[in-house]
Residue, then its C-alpha position, 0 to 999 in steps of 0.5 A: m607902054q604900061s603906065g607907070i614905065s618910061t624907058n629909053a630901053v634899047d634892043a641888045s644887039t645894038h647896046f652901046g650905052a646905059a639903059i635906064q628904067i624908071l619905074s613906079a608902078s608893078g610891071p616888067v624890066l625889059p631884058s636890054t635895061d642896066f639900070i632900074k631906078a625904082h619908086a615904091g610908094t606906101a603901097g609897093i610894086v613887083l617887078t618882073l625879071t625874065g633871065h636871058s644869055f646872048p650867046t656871041g664869038s665864034p663855034t670854037s670860042p663862044l662866050v656867053l653874055f648873061q644878064v645884069h640888071q642894076a636896081v636902086r629904091i629912090d623913094a622912102g615909102a612904106g611900100a617895098v620894091t620886091f623882084i620875081d622872076s617870069s618863070g620861078a628862077l631864084f633869087n640867092g635861093a628865095s623866090t623874090y628879092d626886095l628893096v625896103n629901105q630909100y636908096q638900097w640897091a641890088t645887082f642882079i646877075w643871071d647865071g642862066s637858071n638863077w639870079t645872084v644877087i649883090g647889094n646892100 
């Protein structure tokens, strides 16, 4: 486990509840994480997302479950919580997405090639 990261994330194949990752240092966001509570402090942190798709259903009626993360910036420090993608996918057309204000939030939805972001 990386310093500054704690999690109760579970494997996606047995995912029955909400997995929460509390982050206060730069690093990856686990694919099975539903909710992210981020603390940027004064220096800021960079969190790396990796888009995943989960095929399920029958061959004649396939259903694809796309990765979704919800994040909230908890602290009021001067640094930003910056999200990047591990393979360079875009966030609403931009290479990064920042949470700069305390209690600012965003929902990241993977569409198979890029992230759609809904937030305040």
